[in-house]
CHARMM-style PDB file with segment names, atoms N, HN, CA, C and O in Angstrom:
ATOM      1  N   MET     1     -12.855  44.295 -12.559  1.00  0.00      PROA
ATOM      2  CA  MET     1     -13.923  44.027 -11.629  1.00  0.00      PROA
ATOM      3  C   MET     1     -13.414  43.161 -10.466  1.00  0.00      PROA
ATOM      4  O   MET     1     -13.768  43.389  -9.309  1.00  0.00      PROA
ATOM      5  N   LYS     2     -12.580  42.169 -10.792  1.00  0.00      PROA
ATOM      6  HN  LYS     2     -12.292  41.984 -11.731  1.00  0.00      PROA
ATOM      7  CA  LYS     2     -12.011  41.323  -9.745  1.00  0.00      PROA
ATOM      8  C   LYS     2     -11.165  42.142  -8.784  1.00  0.00      PROA
ATOM      9  O   LYS     2     -11.197  41.931  -7.572  1.00  0.00      PROA
ATOM     10  N   ALA     3     -10.415  43.070  -9.336  1.00  0.00      PROA
ATOM     11  HN  ALA     3     -10.388  43.241 -10.321  1.00  0.00      PROA
ATOM     12  CA  ALA     3      -9.540  43.900  -8.511  1.00  0.00      PROA
ATOM     13  C   ALA     3     -10.353  44.757  -7.554  1.00  0.00      PROA
ATOM     14  O   ALA     3      -9.955  44.954  -6.406  1.00  0.00      PROA
ATOM     15  N   ILE     4     -11.471  45.258  -8.011  1.00  0.00      PROA
ATOM     16  HN  ILE     4     -11.794  45.098  -8.944  1.00  0.00      PROA
ATOM     17  CA  ILE     4     -12.320  46.100  -7.157  1.00  0.00      PROA
ATOM     18  C   ILE     4     -12.874  45.274  -6.003  1.00  0.00      PROA
ATOM     19  O   ILE     4     -12.846  45.716  -4.854  1.00  0.00      PROA
ATOM     20  N   PHE     5     -13.379  44.070  -6.302  1.00  0.00      PROA
ATOM     21  HN  PHE     5     -13.401  43.711  -7.235  1.00  0.00      PROA
ATOM     22  CA  PHE     5     -13.910  43.217  -5.237  1.00  0.00      PROA
ATOM     23  C   PHE     5     -12.803  42.766  -4.280  1.00  0.00      PROA
ATOM     24  O   PHE     5     -13.025  42.672  -3.072  1.00  0.00      PROA
ATOM     25  N   GLY     6     -11.635  42.493  -4.809  1.00  0.00      PROA
ATOM     26  HN  GLY     6     -11.455  42.569  -5.790  1.00  0.00      PROA
ATOM     27  CA  GLY     6     -10.510  42.130  -3.964  1.00  0.00      PROA
ATOM     28  C   GLY     6     -10.129  43.264  -3.028  1.00  0.00      PROA
ATOM     29  O   GLY     6      -9.868  43.044  -1.845  1.00  0.00      PROA
ATOM     30  N   PHE     7     -10.097  44.469  -3.558  1.00  0.00      PROA
ATOM     31  HN  PHE     7     -10.309  44.648  -4.518  1.00  0.00      PROA
ATOM     32  CA  PHE     7      -9.767  45.642  -2.750  1.00  0.00      PROA
ATOM     33  C   PHE     7     -10.831  45.892  -1.691  1.00  0.00      PROA
ATOM     34  O   PHE     7     -10.507  46.208  -0.547  1.00  0.00      PROA
ATOM     35  N   LEU     8     -12.102  45.753  -2.068  1.00  0.00      PROA
ATOM     36  HN  LEU     8     -12.365  45.496  -2.998  1.00  0.00      PROA
ATOM     37  CA  LEU     8     -13.193  45.930  -1.096  1.00  0.00      PROA
ATOM     38  C   LEU     8     -13.125  44.861  -0.008  1.00  0.00      PROA
ATOM     39  O   LEU     8     -13.379  45.146   1.163  1.00  0.00      PROA
ATOM     40  N   GLY     9     -12.789  43.655  -0.385  1.00  0.00      PROA
ATOM     41  HN  GLY     9     -12.583  43.423  -1.335  1.00  0.00      PROA
ATOM     42  CA  GLY     9     -12.639  42.584   0.597  1.00  0.00      PROA
ATOM     43  C   GLY     9     -11.529  42.882   1.586  1.00  0.00      PROA
ATOM     44  O   GLY     9     -11.672  42.634   2.784  1.00  0.00      PROA
ATOM     45  N   LEU    10     -10.424  43.413   1.086  1.00  0.00      PROA
ATOM     46  HN  LEU    10     -10.308  43.614   0.113  1.00  0.00      PROA
ATOM     47  CA  LEU    10      -9.322  43.797   1.963  1.00  0.00      PROA
ATOM     48  C   LEU    10      -9.734  44.916   2.917  1.00  0.00      PROA
ATOM     49  O   LEU    10      -9.384  44.893   4.097  1.00  0.00      PROA
ATOM     50  N   LEU    11     -10.470  45.883   2.406  1.00  0.00      PROA
ATOM     51  HN  LEU    11     -10.754  45.901   1.448  1.00  0.00      PROA
ATOM     52  CA  LEU    11     -10.923  46.979   3.262  1.00  0.00      PROA
ATOM     53  C   LEU    11     -11.872  46.486   4.346  1.00  0.00      PROA
ATOM     54  O   LEU    11     -11.799  46.939   5.488  1.00  0.00      PROA
ATOM     55  N   ILE    12     -12.746  45.578   4.002  1.00  0.00      PROA
ATOM     56  HN  ILE    12     -12.805  45.210   3.074  1.00  0.00      PROA
ATOM     57  CA  ILE    12     -13.677  45.028   4.996  1.00  0.00      PROA
ATOM     58  C   ILE    12     -12.916  44.224   6.042  1.00  0.00      PROA
ATOM     59  O   ILE    12     -13.197  44.337   7.236  1.00  0.00      PROA
ATOM     60  N   ALA    13     -11.965  43.420   5.610  1.00  0.00      PROA
ATOM     61  HN  ALA    13     -11.737  43.328   4.641  1.00  0.00      PROA
ATOM     62  CA  ALA    13     -11.166  42.646   6.562  1.00  0.00      PROA
ATOM     63  C   ALA    13     -10.366  43.575   7.475  1.00  0.00      PROA
ATOM     64  O   ALA    13     -10.250  43.319   8.674  1.00  0.00      PROA
ATOM     65  N   LEU    14      -9.821  44.639   6.918  1.00  0.00      PROA
ATOM     66  HN  LEU    14      -9.916  44.846   5.944  1.00  0.00      PROA
ATOM     67  CA  LEU    14      -9.075  45.601   7.715  1.00  0.00      PROA
ATOM     68  C   LEU    14      -9.982  46.289   8.731  1.00  0.00      PROA
ATOM     69  O   LEU    14      -9.574  46.511   9.871  1.00  0.00      PROA
ATOM     70  N   ALA    15     -11.207  46.629   8.331  1.00  0.00      PROA
ATOM     71  HN  ALA    15     -11.538  46.448   7.405  1.00  0.00      PROA
ATOM     72  CA  ALA    15     -12.147  47.261   9.259  1.00  0.00      PROA
ATOM     73  C   ALA    15     -12.494  46.323  10.410  1.00  0.00      PROA
ATOM     74  O   ALA    15     -12.607  46.759  11.556  1.00  0.00      PROA
ATOM     75  N   ILE    16     -12.662  45.054  10.113  1.00  0.00      PROA
ATOM     76  HN  ILE    16     -12.571  44.700   9.182  1.00  0.00      PROA
ATOM     77  CA  ILE    16     -12.970  44.074  11.159  1.00  0.00      PROA
ATOM     78  C   ILE    16     -11.799  43.947  12.128  1.00  0.00      PROA
ATOM     79  O   ILE    16     -11.998  43.910  13.342  1.00  0.00      PROA
ATOM     80  N   VAL    17     -10.593  43.880  11.602  1.00  0.00      PROA
ATOM     81  HN  VAL    17     -10.431  43.910  10.616  1.00  0.00      PROA
ATOM     82  CA  VAL    17      -9.409  43.763  12.463  1.00  0.00      PROA
ATOM     83  C   VAL    17      -9.269  44.998  13.345  1.00  0.00      PROA
ATOM     84  O   VAL    17      -8.951  44.881  14.528  1.00  0.00      PROA
ATOM     85  N   VAL    18      -9.503  46.175  12.780  1.00  0.00      PROA
ATOM     86  HN  VAL    18      -9.761  46.270  11.819  1.00  0.00      PROA
ATOM     87  CA  VAL    18      -9.385  47.417  13.554  1.00  0.00      PROA
ATOM     88  C   VAL    18     -10.392  47.439  14.692  1.00  0.00      PROA
ATOM     89  O   VAL    18     -10.047  47.837  15.804  1.00  0.00      PROA
ATOM     90  N   THR    19     -11.624  47.023  14.445  1.00  0.00      PROA
ATOM     91  HN  THR    19     -11.904  46.699  13.541  1.00  0.00      PROA
ATOM     92  CA  THR    19     -12.628  47.036  15.519  1.00  0.00      PROA
ATOM     93  C   THR    19     -12.284  46.031  16.612  1.00  0.00      PROA
ATOM     94  O   THR    19     -12.474  46.317  17.794  1.00  0.00      PROA
ATOM     95  N   VAL    20     -11.784  44.868  16.236  1.00  0.00      PROA
ATOM     96  HN  VAL    20     -11.629  44.636  15.275  1.00  0.00      PROA
ATOM     97  CA  VAL    20     -11.403  43.866  17.238  1.00  0.00      PROA
ATOM     98  C   VAL    20     -10.234  44.376  18.079  1.00  0.00      PROA
ATOM     99  O   VAL    20     -10.221  44.205  19.298  1.00  0.00      PROA
ATOM    100  N   VAL    21      -9.263  44.995  17.434  1.00  0.00      PROA
ATOM    101  HN  VAL    21      -9.273  45.134  16.444  1.00  0.00      PROA
ATOM    102  CA  VAL    21      -8.104  45.525  18.163  1.00  0.00      PROA
ATOM    103  C   VAL    21      -8.540  46.633  19.116  1.00  0.00      PROA
ATOM    104  O   VAL    21      -8.059  46.705  20.247  1.00  0.00      PROA
ATOM    105  N   LYS    22      -9.440  47.488  18.669  1.00  0.00      PROA
ATOM    106  HN  LYS    22      -9.831  47.429  17.751  1.00  0.00      PROA
ATOM    107  CA  LYS    22      -9.928  48.564  19.545  1.00  0.00      PROA
ATOM    108  C   LYS    22     -10.626  47.990  20.775  1.00  0.00      PROA
ATOM    109  O   LYS    22     -10.432  48.484  21.886  1.00  0.00      PROA
ATOM    110  N   LYS    23     -11.433  46.954  20.583  1.00  0.00      PROA
ATOM    111  HN  LYS    23     -11.590  46.553  19.680  1.00  0.00      PROA
ATOM    112  CA  LYS    23     -12.108  46.332  21.726  1.00  0.00      PROA
ATOM    113  C   LYS    23     -11.096  45.728  22.684  1.00  0.00      PROA
ATOM    114  O   LYS    23     -11.226  45.881  23.899  1.00  0.00      PROA
ATOM    115  N   GLN    24     -10.093  45.046  22.155  1.00  0.00      PROA
ATOM    116  HN  GLN    24      -9.987  44.921  21.169  1.00  0.00      PROA
ATOM    117  CA  GLN    24      -9.082  44.421  22.997  1.00  0.00      PROA
ATOM    118  C   GLN    24      -8.269  45.464  23.749  1.00  0.00      PROA
ATOM    119  O   GLN    24      -7.999  45.303  24.939  1.00  0.00      PROA
ATOM    120  N   MET    25      -7.884  46.514  23.075  1.00  0.00      PROA
ATOM    121  HN  MET    25      -8.103  46.646  22.108  1.00  0.00      PROA
ATOM    122  CA  MET    25      -7.091  47.561  23.720  1.00  0.00      PROA
ATOM    123  C   MET    25      -7.909  48.271  24.791  1.00  0.00      PROA
ATOM    124  O   MET    25      -7.358  48.695  25.807  1.00  0.00      PROA
ATOM    125  N   GLY    26      -9.207  48.406  24.580  1.00  0.00      PROA
ATOM    126  HN  GLY    26      -9.654  48.062  23.755  1.00  0.00      PROA
ATOM    127  CA  GLY    26     -10.059  49.019  25.586  1.00  0.00      PROA
ATOM    128  C   GLY    26     -10.142  48.177  26.840  1.00  0.00      PROA
ATOM    129  O   GLY    26     -10.108  48.713  27.947  1.00  0.00      PROA
ATOM    130  N   SER    27     -10.249  46.876  26.689  1.00  0.00      PROA
ATOM    131  HN  SER    27     -10.276  46.440  25.789  1.00  0.00      PROA
ATOM    132  CA  SER    27     -10.331  46.002  27.857  1.00  0.00      PROA
ATOM    133  C   SER    27      -8.992  45.927  28.575  1.00  0.00      PROA
ATOM    134  O   SER    27      -8.953  45.814  29.800  1.00  0.00      PROA
ATOM    135  N   VAL    28      -7.894  45.987  27.827  1.00  0.00      PROA
ATOM    136  HN  VAL    28      -7.926  46.079  26.832  1.00  0.00      PROA
ATOM    137  CA  VAL    28      -6.574  45.950  28.450  1.00  0.00      PROA
ATOM    138  C   VAL    28      -6.341  47.222  29.251  1.00  0.00      PROA
ATOM    139  O   VAL    28      -5.823  47.167  30.366  1.00  0.00      PROA
ATOM    140  N   SER    29      -6.718  48.367  28.691  1.00  0.00      PROA
ATOM    141  HN  SER    29      -7.139  48.412  27.785  1.00  0.00      PROA
ATOM    142  CA  SER    29      -6.484  49.621  29.401  1.00  0.00      PROA
ATOM    143  C   SER    29      -7.349  49.711  30.652  1.00  0.00      PROA
ATOM    144  O   SER    29      -6.941  50.327  31.636  1.00  0.00      PROA
ATOM    145  N   LYS    30      -8.525  49.114  30.633  1.00  0.00      PROA
ATOM    146  HN  LYS    30      -8.857  48.614  29.834  1.00  0.00      PROA
ATOM    147  CA  LYS    30      -9.374  49.116  31.826  1.00  0.00      PROA
ATOM    148  C   LYS    30      -8.744  48.275  32.931  1.00  0.00      PROA
ATOM    149  O   LYS    30      -8.749  48.672  34.097  1.00  0.00      PROA
ATOM    150  N   THR    31      -8.204  47.121  32.567  1.00  0.00      PROA
ATOM    151  HN  THR    31      -8.200  46.799  31.620  1.00  0.00      PROA
ATOM    152  CA  THR    31      -7.611  46.257  33.586  1.00  0.00      PROA
ATOM    153  C   THR    31      -6.291  46.821  34.080  1.00  0.00      PROA
ATOM    154  O   THR    31      -5.955  46.656  35.253  1.00  0.00      PROA
ATOM    155  N   LEU    32      -5.538  47.480  33.216  1.00  0.00      PROA
ATOM    156  HN  LEU    32      -5.811  47.613  32.263  1.00  0.00      PROA
ATOM    157  CA  LEU    32      -4.272  48.062  33.635  1.00  0.00      PROA
ATOM    158  C   LEU    32      -4.490  49.302  34.495  1.00  0.00      PROA
ATOM    159  O   LEU    32      -3.652  49.634  35.332  1.00  0.00      PROA
ATOM    160  N   GLY    33      -5.607  49.982  34.292  1.00  0.00      PROA
ATOM    161  HN  GLY    33      -6.288  49.712  33.612  1.00  0.00      PROA
ATOM    162  CA  GLY    33      -5.881  51.189  35.043  1.00  0.00      PROA
ATOM    163  C   GLY    33      -6.238  50.919  36.495  1.00  0.00      PROA
ATOM    164  O   GLY    33      -6.118  51.814  37.332  1.00  0.00      PROA
ATOM    165  N   GLN    34      -6.671  49.714  36.812  1.00  0.00      PROA
ATOM    166  HN  GLN    34      -6.769  48.986  36.133  1.00  0.00      PROA
ATOM    167  CA  GLN    34      -7.070  49.380  38.170  1.00  0.00      PROA
ATOM    168  C   GLN    34      -5.867  48.847  38.934  1.00  0.00      PROA
ATOM    169  O   GLN    34      -5.246  47.872  38.513  1.00  0.00      PROA
ATOM    170  N   PRO    35      -5.533  49.482  40.059  1.00  0.00      PROA
ATOM    171  CA  PRO    35      -4.406  48.956  40.832  1.00  0.00      PROA
ATOM    172  C   PRO    35      -4.767  47.636  41.502  1.00  0.00      PROA
ATOM    173  O   PRO    35      -5.870  47.472  42.026  1.00  0.00      PROA
ATOM    174  N   ALA    36      -3.848  46.721  41.479  1.00  0.00      PROA
ATOM    175  HN  ALA    36      -2.953  46.854  41.053  1.00  0.00      PROA
ATOM    176  CA  ALA    36      -4.081  45.415  42.093  1.00  0.00      PROA
ATOM    177  C   ALA    36      -3.876  45.522  43.596  1.00  0.00      PROA
ATOM    178  O   ALA    36      -2.910  46.125  44.064  1.00  0.00      PROA
ATOM    179  N   SER    37      -4.786  44.938  44.335  1.00  0.00      PROA
ATOM    180  HN  SER    37      -5.571  44.448  43.955  1.00  0.00      PROA
ATOM    181  CA  SER    37      -4.630  44.951  45.784  1.00  0.00      PROA
ATOM    182  C   SER    37      -3.558  43.943  46.174  1.00  0.00      PROA
ATOM    183  O   SER    37      -3.212  43.063  45.385  1.00  0.00      PROA
ATOM    184  N   SER    38      -3.038  44.068  47.376  1.00  0.00      PROA
ATOM    185  HN  SER    38      -3.319  44.783  48.016  1.00  0.00      PROA
ATOM    186  CA  SER    38      -1.970  43.163  47.806  1.00  0.00      PROA
ATOM    187  C   SER    38      -2.473  41.730  47.912  1.00  0.00      PROA
ATOM    188  O   SER    38      -1.712  40.787  47.693  1.00  0.00      PROA
ATOM    189  N   ALA    39      -3.753  41.558  48.246  1.00  0.00      PROA
ATOM    190  HN  ALA    39      -4.371  42.324  48.425  1.00  0.00      PROA
ATOM    191  CA  ALA    39      -4.305  40.206  48.338  1.00  0.00      PROA
ATOM    192  C   ALA    39      -4.332  39.552  46.960  1.00  0.00      PROA
ATOM    193  O   ALA    39      -4.044  38.363  46.829  1.00  0.00      PROA
ATOM    194  N   GLN    40      -4.674  40.322  45.943  1.00  0.00      PROA
ATOM    195  HN  GLN    40      -4.908  41.288  46.050  1.00  0.00      PROA
ATOM    196  CA  GLN    40      -4.684  39.774  44.593  1.00  0.00      PROA
ATOM    197  C   GLN    40      -3.264  39.449  44.148  1.00  0.00      PROA
ATOM    198  O   GLN    40      -3.031  38.430  43.498  1.00  0.00      PROA
ATOM    199  N   GLY    41      -2.317  40.314  44.496  1.00  0.00      PROA
ATOM    200  HN  GLY    41      -2.506  41.142  45.024  1.00  0.00      PROA
ATOM    201  CA  GLY    41      -0.932  40.066  44.129  1.00  0.00      PROA
ATOM    202  C   GLY    41      -0.408  38.796  44.763  1.00  0.00      PROA
ATOM    203  O   GLY    41       0.289  38.017  44.112  1.00  0.00      PROA
ATOM    204  N   GLU    42      -0.735  38.578  46.023  1.00  0.00      PROA
ATOM    205  HN  GLU    42      -1.301  39.210  46.552  1.00  0.00      PROA
ATOM    206  CA  GLU    42      -0.313  37.360  46.715  1.00  0.00      PROA
ATOM    207  C   GLU    42      -0.957  36.139  46.074  1.00  0.00      PROA
ATOM    208  O   GLU    42      -0.311  35.105  45.899  1.00  0.00      PROA
ATOM    209  N   SER    43      -2.237  36.265  45.723  1.00  0.00      PROA
ATOM    210  HN  SER    43      -2.761  37.105  45.864  1.00  0.00      PROA
ATOM    211  CA  SER    43      -2.955  35.147  45.122  1.00  0.00      PROA
ATOM    212  C   SER    43      -2.333  34.765  43.782  1.00  0.00      PROA
ATOM    213  O   SER    43      -2.156  33.584  43.482  1.00  0.00      PROA
ATOM    214  N   VAL    44      -2.009  35.769  42.987  1.00  0.00      PROA
ATOM    215  HN  VAL    44      -2.153  36.728  43.230  1.00  0.00      PROA
ATOM    216  CA  VAL    44      -1.407  35.506  41.679  1.00  0.00      PROA
ATOM    217  C   VAL    44      -0.038  34.868  41.850  1.00  0.00      PROA
ATOM    218  O   VAL    44       0.305  33.933  41.127  1.00  0.00      PROA
ATOM    219  N   ARG    45       0.748  35.365  42.799  1.00  0.00      PROA
ATOM    220  HN  ARG    45       0.469  36.125  43.386  1.00  0.00      PROA
ATOM    221  CA  ARG    45       2.069  34.812  43.027  1.00  0.00      PROA
ATOM    222  C   ARG    45       1.967  33.358  43.501  1.00  0.00      PROA
ATOM    223  O   ARG    45       2.742  32.504  43.070  1.00  0.00      PROA
ATOM    224  N   LEU    46       1.006  33.087  44.390  1.00  0.00      PROA
ATOM    225  HN  LEU    46       0.377  33.781  44.739  1.00  0.00      PROA
ATOM    226  CA  LEU    46       0.824  31.729  44.893  1.00  0.00      PROA
ATOM    227  C   LEU    46       0.404  30.790  43.763  1.00  0.00      PROA
ATOM    228  O   LEU    46       0.901  29.668  43.665  1.00  0.00      PROA
ATOM    229  N   GLN    47      -0.507  31.248  42.917  1.00  0.00      PROA
ATOM    230  HN  GLN    47      -0.911  32.159  42.996  1.00  0.00      PROA
ATOM    231  CA  GLN    47      -0.947  30.423  41.791  1.00  0.00      PROA
ATOM    232  C   GLN    47       0.213  30.153  40.840  1.00  0.00      PROA
ATOM    233  O   GLN    47       0.340  29.051  40.308  1.00  0.00      PROA
ATOM    234  N   SER    48       1.051  31.151  40.629  1.00  0.00      PROA
ATOM    235  HN  SER    48       0.948  32.047  41.061  1.00  0.00      PROA
ATOM    236  CA  SER    48       2.203  30.975  39.753  1.00  0.00      PROA
ATOM    237  C   SER    48       3.170  29.946  40.327  1.00  0.00      PROA
ATOM    238  O   SER    48       3.674  29.083  39.608  1.00  0.00      PROA
ATOM    239  N   GLN    49       3.420  30.047  41.618  1.00  0.00      PROA
ATOM    240  HN  GLN    49       3.010  30.749  42.202  1.00  0.00      PROA
ATOM    241  CA  GLN    49       4.326  29.086  42.246  1.00  0.00      PROA
ATOM    242  C   GLN    49       3.766  27.670  42.195  1.00  0.00      PROA
ATOM    243  O   GLN    49       4.507  26.712  41.975  1.00  0.00      PROA
ATOM    244  N   GLN    50       2.453  27.538  42.398  1.00  0.00      PROA
ATOM    245  HN  GLN    50       1.851  28.316  42.577  1.00  0.00      PROA
ATOM    246  CA  GLN    50       1.834  26.210  42.330  1.00  0.00      PROA
ATOM    247  C   GLN    50       1.931  25.638  40.920  1.00  0.00      PROA
ATOM    248  O   GLN    50       2.201  24.449  40.749  1.00  0.00      PROA
ATOM    249  N   ALA    51       1.714  26.474  39.916  1.00  0.00      PROA
ATOM    250  HN  ALA    51       1.494  27.440  40.055  1.00  0.00      PROA
ATOM    251  CA  ALA    51       1.800  26.005  38.532  1.00  0.00      PROA
ATOM    252  C   ALA    51       3.219  25.579  38.205  1.00  0.00      PROA
ATOM    253  O   ALA    51       3.427  24.572  37.527  1.00  0.00      PROA
ATOM    254  N   GLN    52       4.205  26.344  38.685  1.00  0.00      PROA
ATOM    255  HN  GLN    52       4.036  27.162  39.235  1.00  0.00      PROA
ATOM    256  CA  GLN    52       5.598  25.975  38.447  1.00  0.00      PROA
ATOM    257  C   GLN    52       5.939  24.656  39.124  1.00  0.00      PROA
ATOM    258  O   GLN    52       6.637  23.824  38.545  1.00  0.00      PROA
ATOM    259  N   GLN    53       5.459  24.459  40.330  1.00  0.00      PROA
ATOM    260  HN  GLN    53       4.892  25.135  40.801  1.00  0.00      PROA
ATOM    261  CA  GLN    53       5.730  23.218  41.055  1.00  0.00      PROA
ATOM    262  C   GLN    53       5.092  22.023  40.346  1.00  0.00      PROA
ATOM    263  O   GLN    53       5.711  20.965  40.229  1.00  0.00      PROA
ATOM    264  N   GLN    54       3.856  22.193  39.873  1.00  0.00      PROA
ATOM    265  HN  GLN    54       3.353  23.053  39.968  1.00  0.00      PROA
ATOM    266  CA  GLN    54       3.186  21.110  39.155  1.00  0.00      PROA
ATOM    267  C   GLN    54       3.939  20.785  37.871  1.00  0.00      PROA
ATOM    268  O   GLN    54       4.067  19.618  37.500  1.00  0.00      PROA
ATOM    269  N   PHE    55       4.433  21.812  37.194  1.00  0.00      PROA
ATOM    270  HN  PHE    55       4.329  22.760  37.495  1.00  0.00      PROA
ATOM    271  CA  PHE    55       5.183  21.591  35.965  1.00  0.00      PROA
ATOM    272  C   PHE    55       6.467  20.829  36.256  1.00  0.00      PROA
ATOM    273  O   PHE    55       6.809  19.893  35.532  1.00  0.00      PROA
ATOM    274  N   ARG    56       7.182  21.218  37.306  1.00  0.00      PROA
ATOM    275  HN  ARG    56       6.904  21.978  37.894  1.00  0.00      PROA
ATOM    276  CA  ARG    56       8.413  20.519  37.675  1.00  0.00      PROA
ATOM    277  C   ARG    56       8.132  19.047  37.969  1.00  0.00      PROA
ATOM    278  O   ARG    56       8.867  18.164  37.525  1.00  0.00      PROA
ATOM    279  N   GLN    57       7.052  18.791  38.729  1.00  0.00      PROA
ATOM    280  HN  GLN    57       6.455  19.508  39.090  1.00  0.00      PROA
ATOM    281  CA  GLN    57       6.711  17.413  39.061  1.00  0.00      PROA
ATOM    282  C   GLN    57       6.366  16.606  37.815  1.00  0.00      PROA
ATOM    283  O   GLN    57       6.738  15.438  37.702  1.00  0.00      PROA
ATOM    284  N   ALA    58       5.655  17.232  36.882  1.00  0.00      PROA
ATOM    285  HN  ALA    58       5.353  18.181  36.974  1.00  0.00      PROA
ATOM    286  CA  ALA    58       5.289  16.536  35.648  1.00  0.00      PROA
ATOM    287  C   ALA    58       6.526  16.216  34.822  1.00  0.00      PROA
ATOM    288  O   ALA    58       6.632  15.132  34.249  1.00  0.00      PROA
ATOM    289  N   VAL    59       7.464  17.161  34.761  1.00  0.00      PROA
ATOM    290  HN  VAL    59       7.378  18.042  35.226  1.00  0.00      PROA
ATOM    291  CA  VAL    59       8.690  16.924  33.996  1.00  0.00      PROA
ATOM    292  C   VAL    59       9.515  15.827  34.651  1.00  0.00      PROA
ATOM    293  O   VAL    59      10.033  14.944  33.967  1.00  0.00      PROA
ATOM    294  N   GLU    60       9.638  15.879  35.967  1.00  0.00      PROA
ATOM    295  HN  GLU    60       9.217  16.596  36.522  1.00  0.00      PROA
ATOM    296  CA  GLU    60      10.396  14.841  36.663  1.00  0.00      PROA
ATOM    297  C   GLU    60       9.758  13.470  36.480  1.00  0.00      PROA
ATOM    298  O   GLU    60      10.467  12.479  36.304  1.00  0.00      PROA
ATOM    299  N   ALA    61       8.438  13.398  36.517  1.00  0.00      PROA
ATOM    300  HN  ALA    61       7.862  14.203  36.660  1.00  0.00      PROA
ATOM    301  CA  ALA    61       7.749  12.126  36.323  1.00  0.00      PROA
ATOM    302  C   ALA    61       7.942  11.620  34.899  1.00  0.00      PROA
ATOM    303  O   ALA    61       8.046  10.414  34.678  1.00  0.00      PROA
ATOM    304  N   ALA    62       7.991  12.530  33.940  1.00  0.00      PROA
ATOM    305  HN  ALA    62       7.907  13.510  34.120  1.00  0.00      PROA
ATOM    306  CA  ALA    62       8.170  12.123  32.550  1.00  0.00      PROA
ATOM    307  C   ALA    62       9.595  11.645  32.293  1.00  0.00      PROA
ATOM    308  O   ALA    62       9.826  10.836  31.395  1.00  0.00      PROA
ATOM    309  N   MET    63      10.539  12.137  33.068  1.00  0.00      PROA
ATOM    310  HN  MET    63      10.351  12.794  33.797  1.00  0.00      PROA
ATOM    311  CA  MET    63      11.938  11.762  32.852  1.00  0.00      PROA
ATOM    312  C   MET    63      12.298  10.414  33.464  1.00  0.00      PROA
ATOM    313  O   MET    63      13.324   9.834  33.109  1.00  0.00      PROA
ATOM    314  N   VAL    64      11.481   9.909  34.369  1.00  0.00      PROA
ATOM    315  HN  VAL    64      10.647  10.380  34.658  1.00  0.00      PROA
ATOM    316  CA  VAL    64      11.735   8.605  34.981  1.00  0.00      PROA
ATOM    317  C   VAL    64      11.418   7.536  33.942  1.00  0.00      PROA
ATOM    318  O   VAL    64      10.325   7.534  33.376  1.00  0.00      PROA
ATOM    319  N   PRO    65      12.359   6.626  33.681  1.00  0.00      PROA
ATOM    320  CA  PRO    65      12.091   5.598  32.673  1.00  0.00      PROA
ATOM    321  C   PRO    65      10.972   4.660  33.142  1.00  0.00      PROA
ATOM    322  O   PRO    65      10.847   4.364  34.331  1.00  0.00      PROA
ATOM    323  N   ALA    66      10.184   4.211  32.205  1.00  0.00      PROA
ATOM    324  HN  ALA    66      10.286   4.450  31.240  1.00  0.00      PROA
ATOM    325  CA  ALA    66       9.086   3.313  32.521  1.00  0.00      PROA
ATOM    326  C   ALA    66       9.638   1.947  32.948  1.00  0.00      PROA
ATOM    327  O   ALA    66      10.588   1.437  32.353  1.00  0.00      PROA
ATOM    328  N   ARG    67       9.044   1.382  33.956  1.00  0.00      PROA
ATOM    329  HN  ARG    67       8.272   1.796  34.439  1.00  0.00      PROA
ATOM    330  CA  ARG    67       9.470   0.061  34.440  1.00  0.00      PROA
ATOM    331  C   ARG    67       8.643  -1.020  33.767  1.00  0.00      PROA
ATOM    332  O   ARG    67       7.434  -0.875  33.584  1.00  0.00      PROA
ATOM    333  N   THR    68       9.301  -2.092  33.407  1.00  0.00      PROA
ATOM    334  HN  THR    68      10.283  -2.210  33.557  1.00  0.00      PROA
ATOM    335  CA  THR    68       8.583  -3.210  32.817  1.00  0.00      PROA
ATOM    336  C   THR    68       8.130  -4.143  33.938  1.00  0.00      PROA
ATOM    337  O   THR    68       8.582  -4.029  35.078  1.00  0.00      PROA
ATOM    338  N   ALA    69       7.248  -5.050  33.603  1.00  0.00      PROA
ATOM    339  HN  ALA    69       6.881  -5.143  32.677  1.00  0.00      PROA
ATOM    340  CA  ALA    69       6.720  -5.974  34.589  1.00  0.00      PROA
ATOM    341  C   ALA    69       7.822  -6.869  35.163  1.00  0.00      PROA
ATOM    342  O   ALA    69       7.762  -7.241  36.335  1.00  0.00      PROA
ATOM    343  N   SER    70       8.816  -7.213  34.365  1.00  0.00      PROA
ATOM    344  HN  SER    70       8.865  -6.911  33.413  1.00  0.00      PROA
ATOM    345  CA  SER    70       9.896  -8.094  34.858  1.00  0.00      PROA
ATOM    346  C   SER    70      10.796  -7.379  35.860  1.00  0.00      PROA
ATOM    347  O   SER    70      11.364  -8.026  36.740  1.00  0.00      PROA
ATOM    348  N   GLU    71      10.939  -6.058  35.749  1.00  0.00      PROA
ATOM    349  HN  GLU    71      10.477  -5.532  35.034  1.00  0.00      PROA
ATOM    350  CA  GLU    71      11.754  -5.298  36.692  1.00  0.00      PROA
ATOM    351  C   GLU    71      11.068  -5.158  38.034  1.00  0.00      PROA
ATOM    352  O   GLU    71      11.752  -5.058  39.053  1.00  0.00      PROA
ATOM    353  N   GLU    72       9.776  -5.145  38.077  1.00  0.00      PROA
ATOM    354  HN  GLU    72       9.221  -5.226  37.249  1.00  0.00      PROA
ATOM    355  CA  GLU    72       9.042  -4.951  39.327  1.00  0.00      PROA
ATOM    356  C   GLU    72       9.054  -6.193  40.197  1.00  0.00      PROA
ATOM    357  O   GLU    72       8.860  -6.086  41.407  1.00  0.00      PROA
ATOM    358  N   GLN    73       9.277  -7.368  39.623  1.00  0.00      PROA
ATOM    359  HN  GLN    73       9.435  -7.455  38.640  1.00  0.00      PROA
ATOM    360  CA  GLN    73       9.217  -8.603  40.404  1.00  0.00      PROA
ATOM    361  C   GLN    73      10.497  -8.930  41.035  1.00  0.00      PROA
ATOM    362  OT1 GLN    73      10.603  -9.942  41.727  1.00  0.00      PROA
TER     363      GLN     73
END
């Protein structure tokens, strides 16, 4: 009896995963099917460059050793 319920539980979990994957694949194919305009491409590239620049600045700021109060005077 335990084996039957375990097997049914696996089948239900598999059915849920399959439906979620189908929904995700449907939304991906819809977005991939639409050609991106040049304005959108420029916007994405600009956002990417800004994110990279912010990341570089954050890393550089983190690499600077912290100054103590005695060093500042």
